[in-house]
N, C-alpha and C positions, 0 to 999 in steps of 0.2 A: 481445602478450597483454594484455588489460585487467586493470588492477590490482584491480578489484573482484572478479575471479575469483581472481587470484593471492593476494590477501590475504583471501579469504573464510574465515571461521572454520571449523575442522574439528571442534571439540568445543564443548560448551555454554559452558565457562569462558573460551573465547576471545572470546566476544561481548562487546563493550565497551559500558558505559553502561546495562546492563539488569539489574543485580544482583538486584533483588527477583524479577523474572520468572524469571531463570535459576535462582534458588534453588528455586522451586516446580517447575520442569521437571526439574531434577536429582533432586529428591526423588521425583517421580513415577516417573522412570526407574529409580531405585535400588530403590524398593519394588514396582514393577510394578503399582501401583494408579493407574489413569489415568481421570479423568472426561472427559466431553465438554468441549471447550475452545473459547473464542473468543479469538483473539489480535488485538487491535485497537491501532491506533496509526498515525502518519504513515508515508509512504513512507521507505525507507532506514533504518529503525530496527532491522532484524534479524528481522522476523517469519518470513519464508520460510527464512532461514538457521537460525533457532532450531528450526523444525519438522524440518528435515533433521538437525541435530545431535541433537535429541531422539530421532528415530527410530533413529539410529545407536547412541545410548546404550541404547535400549530393546531393540533386536533384534540388535545387533552386525552380523555379516556378512549376516544375512537382512533387513536393514532395507528394501531396495528391494522385496523380494518381499512384505513385509507392509505396504507403504505405497502407497496409491492416491491420486494427486494429480490433481485436476480443475481446469482453468483455466476457471472459470465465466465470466469476462469474455469470453474468446474464444468460448466455446460459445454464449452468449446474444447476442453481437454478430453472429457469422457464421451462427448458426443451424444448420440441417440440413446445409449445405455443409461446415461444420467437422467434424461427426460423420462424414459420408460419406467424407471424405478423410483422416481421422486413423486411422493404423494400429491404434491401441488400440481404436477404436470401430467401425471399418468393418464388422467381422463381426457386430456387434450392430444395425447400422442398419436401420430399417424404413422404407422409402421412402414408403409410403402412410400413415404415422402422423405426427401432429403433433410439433413440437419437444419439447413438455413430455412427451408419451408416450414418445418416444425417451429423453429424459433420465431419466425414472423407471425405464424398463427397464434402462438402462445402470447406474444406481446400484444397483438391486436385484441385477443380475448380479454386479457387483463385490463387493457386500456379502455375497453368498451364498458367495463363495470362502472356503475354510477357511484360516485363518492357518497359517504354517509354523513349527512348534516354538514356538508362543506361544498364549496364551489368547484373544487378540484381535488385530485388525489396525487400522491407522489409515486413515481416510477423510478426506482433506484437501481443503478447498475454498478455493482461492486467490481473492482478490477476491470474497468471499462477498456483498458488497453488490450485486453484479450479478445475484444470484438473484432471480427474479420471486417474487411472493407465492405463486403456484400451485406453483412449484418448492419453496419453503420448506415449504408445507403438505405436499407429498409427502414431503419429507425428514423432517418431524416423525414421520410414521407409520413410515417406514423406521427411524428411530432407535429407536422404541419396540419394533419387532419384532426388531431385530438388536443390541440393547444388550449381549448376552452375548458376541458375537463381533466387534463393531466399536466403535471409538471415533471420534467425529466431531470434526474440528478445523476451525474456520472462521477464516480470516485475512482481515481487512478494515480499511479505513481509516475506515469509517463504521458503527459498531455499530448505530446507530439504524435502519439499513435492514433489519435482521433482525427478524422478527416475534417477539412475546413468547413464543409456544409453543416457539420454537427457543432463544431466549436463556435462558429459564427452565430449560432442561435442561443448560446449559453453565456452566462456570466461566470468567468473563472475566479475562483477563490483559492489562494495558495496557502497551504499549511506548511510553515517553515519548521525545520528541526527545532525542538524545544530548547530554549535558552538554558545554558548550564546552571545559572543561578536559580532560575525557576525550578528546574529539575531537582537541584540539590535541596531546596526548601521543601519540595514535595516529598522527597525521600526521607528527610528528617522527620516530617510529620508522620509518615507511615512507621518509621522506626520507633517513634515515641508511642504510638498507639499499639504497636505489637510487642512492646517491652513486657513480656510475660514469662520470664525465666529462660528465654532462648539466648543463644550466644549473641553478643553485642558487636556491632561494627562501629568503629570510630568515625569521626568526621573525615579523616583522611581516606578511610575505606570508601565512604560514600562519594568522595570526590573522584576516586578511582573508578567507581561504578559509572558515574556521570561521564567520565572520559571514555570508557569502553562503549557506553551506549550510543555515543555520537548523535545525540538529539532524539533518540528513539525512546519515548517514555515507557512503552510497553516492555521493551527489553530491559530497561533500567529497573523496573519493578520486579520483573522475573529474577534478575540477578540478585536483587536485594533479598527476595524471599529465599532463594537457594543459599545465599551466603549466611543469612541469619539462622535458617533451620539446620544447615549442615555444619555450621561453625567454621566455614572455610573463608572467612573474610580476608585472610592473608594470602589466599590463592585464587584471587578473582580472575586473573588471566586464564588460569586453567579451566575455570568455570565458563568463561566467556568464549573460549576457543571452540568455535562451532565446526560442524562438518563442512560447511561451505568454505570456511577459512582454510581447512585442511586441503580441500580440493584446489583452492586458489594457490596455496603454497606449492602443491604438486605441479600445477600448471607452470608456475614460474621456474621451478626446478627443471621441468622439461625444456623450457626455453633456454635455460643456461646450457643445456646439453645439445642445443641445436635442433631439438625435436619439435618443429613448428606444428606439425599435424596433430601430435598428441596434446600440445598446449591449447590449440584451438578447440579440439574435441572436449577437453575438460572445462574450458570456460563456457562453451556453448551448453554443456550439460548443466551448468549452474542456472541457465535460463530455461532450458527445456524440462529438466527433472526437478529442480528446486524452486522454480517460479520467480527467480530474481529478474529484475529489469536490467538492461545494459548498464544504466547508471549505478545500480547496486553492485554489479560485478566489478566495475571500476573502483567503487568504494572499498570493496574487499581487497582489491589489488593495492590500493593506496595504503591501507592499514598494514599489509604485509611489507610493502616497499619501505614505509617509514620505519618499520621495526628492524628489517634485515638488510635492506639494500639502499644505503644512503648515497644514491648516484644521481647527480644533477640531470644528466641526459634522460634517465628514466622518469624523473619528475616532469620534465618538459614534455616528453612523449605522452605521458599519462594525462597531463593537463590539456594538451591539444585534443586528445581522444575524448575526454569528458566534455570539452567545448563542442566538438563536432556532433556528438551523439544527441545533443539537444536540438539540432537543426536538421535531423533526418529521421525517417521512420524505420529503416531497416537496421536494427541493432546488431544483427549478425555480421553485416558488412563492416561496421565500425569495430567490432571485436577482432575480425580478421585483419583489418588495417592496423590496429594497435599492435597485434602480435607481430606483424611484419615489420613495423617500425621499431618495436622494442628489441627485436632480434639483433639489430645492429648494436644495441647497447652492450649486449653480452658477448659480442664477437670481437 
């Protein structure tokens, strides 16, 4: 069993490192007064878990019946095929209609269902940054018409991808990267509970895991499980070196050779094929740059790019601008 499931928080107060957000959610659940919400923050900081725990606190045993979760990234990546083959939507699928028409029909249908023993139900959109502008415009009108019986919750790593008419109707709650001290204590607790004859990791090894995880609790727990079960506590960098990191390294190597087209294609592949946001791509670049390219101009170019990407919707434009700017560093 994966430890990220085994140690998944069951109640709001079990979520580590997000005290301000948990305070608001617990208050909403206790009072029963819930606004539309946007939960934003990096991967592995507890957004999806918080939504589930919030629904349990709000509805108790009926939480699943009063919570509709839509995986928007899958829906808009796979299109009508996803709708046709998903048991939740197959009976609503209209073959001769477009994807956006099917999407609007499905959301309206779920929004029209009456909540069970409650004043309203939750409509949750995971990876909300994957919603097209047309889909968001449709949601804006549905939010207006069903505000008495539905509360909409958008979970995203990139709030700027949501249009102003949607964000203005929601209260934003930010999940920050988990503090290193909080993460270290959590990993120590897991290590103590799992001390059953497996290989041991020292406190120094745990600190290295925290450093590699960069505030991502899910990644940290996965690394700890692999390290303990494989006995590779001394080779954590090899464990942590992901496929996306390898692609990022190849993109930077292409830039060093002056191959701008190849570099852009590989960085864009991280967003298209691996589902990373533009900010996460820059985070991958930063980790590679800190390890292999201690160049002040590269750090400045990367910092400017990370600043700009939070003030615009088209992440591909910012990736291209960064590549063009960093090319001068290597020439």
